[in-house]
N, C-alpha and C positions, 0 to 999 in steps of 0.2 A: 839739469843735465843728468842723464842716467850714467852712474859711475860703475856700478857692479851689478851683476845678476848671478845669483846662486840658485841652482836647481837641484833638488834631491828627489829621486824616485818618482819621476813624472814620465809616464808612458815608457819610452825606450831609453830614457836618460836616467842613469843611476846616480851620477854625481857630476856636476858641471859648474865651474866658476869662470865667469867672463868679466873682464875689466874693459869697459868701453871708454872712448876718449872723445874730446871735441872734434868737430869736423865730420867728414863723410866716412862712416863705418860700413863696410860691405861684407855680406855673408853669401858665400857661394857653396855649391855642392850639387850632387846629382839629385834628381827627383826622388823623393822618398827617404832622403838621408836624415831628415829630422828638422829641416829649417822651420817648417810650420809649427813644430812642437815648441821651439824657442818662443815664437810669437804667442802660441797658446799659453805657455807658462807665464810670460810677461803679462798677458791679458788676465790670467788668473790672479796674480798678485795685485793687479790694479782693479780688481772687482768686476771685470767685464763678464758678461753672461756668455758662456760658451759650452763646450762639451763637458759632460759630467764625469766621464770615465777617464780621469787624468792620472790616477795613481798607478804606478808600475806594478805589474802582476807579482804577487808575493810580498809586497812591501806593506808595512803597517800603516804608513801614511806618506803622502807626497808633500813637499815643502818648497816654497819659492821665497827668496829674499831679494828685494831690489833696494839699492841704495842710490839716492839722488843728492846732488849738490844743489843747495838753494841759495841763489844770489840774493843780495839785499833787494827788497822790494818785490821778490818773486810772488806771483798771485797765490801760490800754495800756502804761503805764510798766513794769508787772510783766512783760507779754509781751515787751517789748523787752529787758528785763534778762535774762530767761530765755534769749532767743535770742542774747544777747551783742552786741546792737546799741547804738550810741550814741544818746542822746536828751537833749533839753532841753525847752523849752516848746513847740517846734514839731516836728511830725512830717510828713515829706515822703514820699509814696508815688509811685513812678513805675513804669510798666509799658509795654512796647512789644510790638507784635505784627506779624509779617510776613505777607504774603499766603499763605505756605505754612503758617501756623499756629504758627510758633515764637514762644514768649512768653518774655520776660525781665523780671524785676522787681527794683527797688531800694527799700530803705527807708533814708532818710537817707544816700543815696549808697553804701550797702552792698548788694551783690547778695544776694537772698534767694529762697527757694522760694515756690511758691504756697501751701504750707501755712502759712508764717509770715504771709502776707497774710490768709489766712482767719482765723487766730487773732486778728489785729489787728481784722479787720472785725467779729468777734463782740462786741468791746467799743467799737467806734467808731460803727457804723451798724446800724440795724434797718430793714428794708424790709417794709412790709405793704401788701397789696392785698386786693381783694375775694376773690380766690382764694388767700389767704395759706396757705402750707404750710411756712413756716420755723419754726413753733412754736405759734402760737395755736390753729391747727386740728389740730395733731398731738397726740393724747392722750399719746404717749410723752414729751412735754416738759412736760406739765401739772404733774407732781409737782414738778419743779425750779422751775417758775414759782411755784407756791404757796409753796415753801420760801423763794424769794427775796423774795416779797411779805412773808412773815412774819419775815424775817431769821433763819432757822433754821440758819445756817452752823455754829454751835457744836454744836447738837444733831445735825446731820448728820455732823459730824466725829467726835463721840462714838460714833455708831452704826457708822461706817466703821471706827474703831479697834477697837471691840468685835468687829465681824465678823471683822477680820483676826486678832485674838487667838483668836477661836473656831475659825477655820480652822486656825490654827497648832497649837492644842491638839488638835484632831481629827486632824490629820495625824500629830502625834507619837504619839497613841494607836494609830492605824492601823499605823504603822510598827513600834511596839513589839509589837503583837499579831501582826503578820506575822513578825517576827523570833522571837518566842517560839514560834509555831507551827512555824517552820522548825527551831528548836533541839529542840523536843519530838519532831519527826519523826526526829531523829538522836540522841536522848538515849541510847539503848543503846550506840551506837557511841562517843559522847563518854565515857561512863562507863567502858567497856571499855578504850578507848585510853588514857585518863588513868590507869586502874589499872595497865596494862602499863608505862607510863612511870614511874609512881611506884614500882613494884616494882623496875624496873631502875635508876632514878635515874641516868641518864648525865650526865656532866659535859663541858663544852667541853674539847677537847684529849685526852680520854680514849682515843678510838679510835686516835689516832696513838701514844700511849704503849703501849697494849696491843699494837698491831701490831709495834712495835719489840721489846717484851719477848718476843713470840712468836717473831720471827725469831732473836733471840739464843738462846732455849732450843732452837729447832729445830737450830741449828748448834753446840750446846754440846759434843758429843762430840769433834768435830774440833778445835774451838777450845780445848778443855781441854789437849790435847797441845801445841799451838802456844804456848799461854799458859805452860805449864810450862817449855817450852824457853826461852821469852823470859825468864821469871823466873830460870832457871838462868844464862842468858847475862848477865843484869844483876847477878847476885849475886856472892858472894865467889869462886866458882869461875869467874867470868867477868869482866865489865867492872869491877865494883866492886873485886875483888881486884887486877886488873892496874893500875887507876888508883891504888889505894891503895899498891901497891908502887912505882909510878913516883913518887908524891908523896914517899914516904919517901926514896927514893934521891936525889931532888933536894934534899930538905931537908938530907941529909948533906953536900951540896956547897954549902950556902948561904953559909958563911963564906968558903970558898975562891973562890966565883964573884963575891964582892963586889957583889951586887945584880943581876948579869946574868941570874939565873934567877928574879927576883921576879915578873916578869910571867907566866912560864910556871907557876909554882906557884899564883899567884892564879887563873889560868884553870882549872887542875886542881881547885882548891877549889870554884870555881863549878860546874864540870862535875860534881863529886861531889854538890853540892846538887841540881842538875837531875836527876842519875841517881837520887837518892833519891826525888824526886817521881815520876819515871817508874815506879819500882818500886812506889810506893804506888798509882798509878792502875791498873797491871796487876794488882796484888794485889786491888784492889776488884773489877775485872772478873772475876778468877778466882772471887771469892766469889759473883758473880752467876751464874756457871756452875754453882755448887753449889746446886741447888734440889731441892725435893721433886718427885719424878716426876709427882705429880698436879697440880702447878701449871700445867704446860703445858696440860693438859686444861681446867682452870678458866679460864685466860686466853683460850684459843680459844673456849670456850663463851660468855664475856661479849662478846668481840670480835664473834663471829658474831651474838649477840643484838642488839648495838647496830647493826650494819650491816643486819640484817634489819628492824628497826623503821624505820631511815632509809629503806630502800627502800619499805616498806609505806606510809609517810606522805609519800613523795616530798620528803624534805628531806635536807640534809647531816647526817652524824653529829654534827657540832659544833653543829647547830641543834636537836637533839632536846630539849635542856633548855628553850630558848625556846618550842618548839612545845608542850611540856608545860605551860608557863605559860599559853599561849593557851587550851589545852583547859580548864585549871582556871578561867580567867576566864570562859569561855563557860558552864561548869557553874555558876559562881557567879551569872552572869546568869540562867541557867535557874532556879536555886533561888530567886533573889530576884525572878524575873519576875512572879510573881503579885502580890507587893506593889507592884512598880513599875506594873503595869497598873492596879491599884486607885488608885494615886496619880494616874496620868494620867487615869483616868476621873473622879476628883474634880476635876482641873484642867479637864476638858471641861465638867463640870457647873457649875463656877464661871464659866467663860467664857460658857456658855449663859445663866446667870443675869444676868451683866453685860450681855450683848447684849439679853436680854429687857427688862431695866430701861431701857436706852438706847433701844431700839426703841419701847417703850411710851411713854416720855416724848416721843419724836418724834411718835408717832401722836397723842398727846393734844394736842401743840402744833399739829399739822396740822389737827386737827378744830376747834380754837379759831380758827386762822387761816382755815379754810374759812368759818366763820360770819362773820368780819369781812369777808372778800372778798365773800361773797354780799350782805352789807349794803351794802358800798361800791358793788357793781354795781347794786343796786336804786336807790341814790341817783343813779348816773350814767345809768341807763336812762330815768328819768322825763323829764329835760330833752330826751332824744333821741326823745321821742314813743314810747317803748316801755314806758310805765308799767304796761301789762297783762301784759307778759312777765315771766317768772321765770327768773333765772339761778341755777344751783345747782352746788356743787362736790361731786361724789360721791366718797366715799372708801370703798374696800372692802379686805378682807384680800387680800394677795398673798404669793407665795413670799418667804420671808426672803432678804435680800441686804444688800450693803454700804450701800444707801440706805434700809434699813428694810423693813417688810413691809406697805406700803400701795400700792394703786393709786389714782391720782387722775385724774378725768376731769371736764372742764367741760361742763355740759349746760345746755340751755335749753328752756323751754316757752313758746311765743310767745303762747298764749292761755290764759285760766283753764280748768282742767279738762283741757287737752290734755296728752298724755304728754310727758315730757321726753326729750331725746335729744341726741346730739352736735351741736355748733354747725353744722357744714357739712351736716348731713342735715336739720335741722329748720328753720333760718332761711332765708327767701327772700333774694334778692340784696340788696335794700335793707336788710332787717333785719340780714343778716349784716354789712354794712358798719358799721352802728351798734353791733352787739354787739362787733365787733373793736375799734372805737374806744373804747368804754366799758371794755373789758377792758384795753386798752393804757394808758388813763388810770390805771386802778387799779394795774396792775402796775408802772408806771414812776414812780409818784408820788414814790418816794424815791431814784430813780436820778439820777445826775448824769453829765454829760459824754457822753451818748449822743445821737447825731443820729438822729431818727426820720423815716422817709420813708413817706408814704402815697401809693400809686399808685391814683388814682381810687377811693378808698375810699368816696366819696360817690355812686358810680354807683347809679342806681335810686331816688334820693330827690330831692325838690325842695321848694320852698316853705318852710314853717315848719320842716319836718324838716331840710332842707338848711341852713337858718339855724342850727338847733340844733347840727348837726354842725360848722359853722364856729365857733360859740362854744366848743365843747369842744376843738377843735383849737387855738384861740387860747389857751385856758386851759392846755392841755398844753404849749404852747410858751413859757409865761410865764417859766419858769425854765430854759429850755434852747433847743434848736433843732429845729424841725420843718420838713420840706420836703413840700409837697403838690402833686401833679399833679392838677388838677381841671378839670371842665367845668361846675362849678356856680358861678354868679355870687355866690350867697349865701356860699359858702365862700371864694371868691377875695376878696370884699370884706373879710373878716376878716384878711387877711394884712397883716403889717407891711412886707413887701417883696414886690414883684410883678414877674415876668418873663413876657414873651410870646414863645412859640416859633412861628416861622413858616417857610415855605419860599419860596425864590425861585429863578428860573432865570437863570443867568448863563452866556453863551457856550455854551448848549446843555446845561449841567450843572445839575442840581437840587441846591441846597444848603440846609441848615437854618441858621436864624439865631435868636439869642436876644437880646432887648433888655430892659434894665431900664426900667421904666415910671415916668414922673413922675406926679404926681397927675392932671394933665390927661389923660395917656395912659391912666391907669387907668380914668378915666370912659369913654373911648371903648372900651376893651377890655371892660369890664363891659357896656356898652350893646350891643356886638356879641354877647356871650354871651347877652344877654337877647332881642335882636331878630333876630339872624341877620345876613345879608349887608347888609341895608338898615338903617343906624343912624338912628333918628329922634330928634327932640328929646325926645319922651316917654321913649324908652329911656335917653337921657342923664340925664333927670330921675330916672328910676328908679334908675339907676346911682349918682347922687349921693346918693340916699336910702339906698341900701345902704351906701355908704361912711360916711355920717354916723351910721348906726344901729348 
């Protein structure tokens, strides 16, 4: 509920503090007194897009502060929580504007964007006028209104979930079919390449081993002579014999040396062991040099085959084995692709069936809700002197989507036998006002915490019809808050709280003023609305009759 509205330096308002209350709040005044400025200022602090030149001439900036009471569970709390803003039972919106058009906004003393303000305004305030275009007259919003009227949030969620699952399954199928088609296009290559690699069966590190073996065999002839000489130098005719002789000569002196030669003999013994290991290694190398003459050809053939396949597939020789695994996996996918495609098609069919069931349930619920809404509208139209008019909710098939497969349009026929059509094309000005009021009464019957604003929605009606409009507005405000800008005394008389908007000239400057009216003041204001500039006793009597009636 809107509790207070403070306006500073906006157009012809220098300073204005308004305290609104629950129930029906009416604002009256002559044309041009500034009633629309109040709505422009409220729309400004709520982030609505409107006129840019709002700052009063000569002022450094314009400012509007709106304070709302938030009941427990009010949908604005969810908006604040999602935006990461603090909140309690009071919500304070503040927005300033400079003459250059720079706008800055705060919510509970936290700076926010205009988008956050608009998100809050959607759950705080609804503005409706004779040329309403924020929802009631826009067919694009009628489906959501019908769903909200019927409380179909669960059904809508089920449809949206099923639609998302259906799209996911369809995308998976499309991707799998594209991948399978791509693999089939290169199936011959895959099978040939895999067969080549399977036949060669290269192993990681094999290329380096073969290369080393090849180089050894290529230098074998020269190395054989050197190895033979090395073995001879290490053997009995060389180092082994000489070291053995030296060890024996020293051992013969062991007793005479009295331990002085023990270290030397131990070193020789260790050297003899190391020499033996060297002989063994050289001997093994010599055996490597003793190979079948055809082995070099076989090693070179395999080495060149591995390198050739590596170049062909643009991978390192050591990666050929992993590349072969990749090819085998792709071939396995190809061979099992048909079965996988069938499984994915089954998944799409199941998702289609679930969506179809959810969408059908939602459509059925919408048609039932449409009948209830039409009946509710018929009950509302009669007291508004539109008992001969017919309101209907037309539901037709539409392209499937996350919100179902229905299009919803509110239509009216103003006279029996007349063709039905959209509200804004069929109804006249006065009729349109009453249709919108009746529709708003029906659609907001179960909503709480929303401040409804009607801007001259009673234009074009008078007498008993205006009185009926006033009664419906009063009923609509019984459990909430309604603000009405009106020129109709019959409507104004139904208000629980009444403000008069007027203009005055002070120091050569025109300013707009708003005054809360006492019961006596209300009589005079209603008399003015009834009689014009000259207020008579008869007009005052008529005003009192309206207030008492």
